[in-house]
N, C-alpha and C positions, 0 to 999 in steps of 0.2 A: 658413719657407723660402720662396723665391720659387719659384713653380712653373715648372717646366722645360717646353719644348716635348717632346712626344713622339719618339722615336729609333725609326726602323724598322729592326727588326731581320732579318733574312735568314738563315734558318734554313740554307739551303743552303748559304750563307757559312759558317756555325758548323759542320755536319758537314763541310766542307772543311778547314775548321781542324783537326777531328779526326783526319781521316785522316792517316797516317803515325805515330799515336802507338799504342803499343800499349795493349789494353783494361786497362787495370790503373790500380790508385786512383793509384799514384805519378805518372801521366800528367796527372791534374788539375792541379797547379799550372802547368804548362808551356800546358796547354790555355787556361786561364783567362787567364795573361798576353797571350798571344797576343788571344784576343776583347777583352781591356781594351784594346792596341793599336790596334784597330781601331774599337771605340768610346767609347773612353776610360771606361769602366766596364763592369761585367759585368751586362746584362740578364737580367731572372730568368728568361726563357725561355730563354736560351742556359744558362744553370746548369742548368735542367731538362734540356735537349737531352745536355749534356755527360753527364750523370748517366746518363742511356738507354742513351747510347753507350757508357760505359765499366762499366756493371751496377754503379753507385754509387748508394744510396737517396739522394734529394733531402734529408734530415735530413743525412747526409755531405758531401753537396755544400756546402750551405748554412755547415755547419762550416767547410769550408776557406776558403772565401770570407770568412768573418767573423774567423776567426783570424790571416789575414796582414792586415796592415795595409796592405799595396800594393795591397789591391783595395778599388775605391769601386762600390756599388751603385745610384749616382743620377749621372746625365749631370752633367760637371762642364765650366766653362769651359774657351777655349782658350789663355787665359793664368791659369795656377794663380799667384797670388801669396802664395808663401810669405816669412811676416814672419818673422822671427826673435823669441820671447820669451824666451828663454834669459837665464840671470843677467846676462850680459854686456851682452846687447842692453837689457834690459829696464832694468838702472840707468843706459843711455845713451840712452832716449824712446823704446824698441820700441814702449809704449802709445801714444804719440804719433802713430806711423805706422799702426798699426792703425787708429786714431779716424780718422785722414786717408784711409786708403783707404774706411773706411764710409761719413765725410761726401763723398767725391766720388762713390763709386759706387752709394751708397744700398742697400748690402748688411751684413750679419753675418757676421763668422767662419762659415765652412761654407759660404756661401750663394753662387749665383752671381748675375749679372747678368741680367737679362731676355734679352738678348742672346745670351746664352752667351759672350760674349768673357770674363769675369773669373770667378774664383772666388776666395772672401780664406779662406786656411789660414793661421791661425799654429802655427808648430811650435816646439816643446821647444828643439831646437838645430841650426843649421846647418853647425858645427863651424868657424867663419871670426870666432871673438870678438876678434881684432884689427881686424875691419873693422865691427865693433858701431857702432850698429844698422845689420842690413842685413836683405837680402831675396834670394829669388832667385824668377825666373822665367825658365821655359824653359831651364834649367839653367844660366843665366847669373846670378852673383852679383853684386848690386848694395850697395856698402858704403857707411860713413858716411853713411848716410841722415838726410836732415831732412824733417819734414812736406813741405816745399816741393818737396823733390826728388822724393818719393814721387808725388806729385802730378804733377810734370812726365813722370815715367816712365809713369805711367798714361795722360796725355794722349799721350805720343810712340807708345807701344802702340796708342792709338785710332788716332792719325793714320794710322801704317804699315799698319795693317788697312784702312783705310778706302781708302787708296790700291790695296792688293791686291785689294780688292773691285772699284775702279774699274777696275782692270786687265783683271780676270776679266768684267767685263761689255763690255770694247771687244773682246777675243779672238774 
């Protein structure tokens, strides 16, 4: 997997997220969701602090983190390229979409680009078989994709991101 840049975790922010929740085990999932919203994943040091605040052993906190597939333990890219590889998409060429992403971005499934812009995540089904083959990026579904359309989508996202970065620099 590509190496990712370290993420600065502010433990004061984690404590603030924990405030307002009852000190009970049932609060763990909601707190982890908020931490992931902030960081894009659940950093190990945050997991330990939440356990301390809630009085839950580290092993149980880790169990919660790994039980739910919604939680990620590593940083992920700004754009998660969820390429459906379910049956309908598979028979209509989803493998070629995954191959195109790998070729364009030089990453394998589950990896991030070095600039942390993209993560490739093949998924079992996105529930829109009529649009096969399809992908979802930032909550937007893209259907009836070809490898060339997938490459164009990646380029479009890169161009939009570069424009946003340039705009930030001029402000």
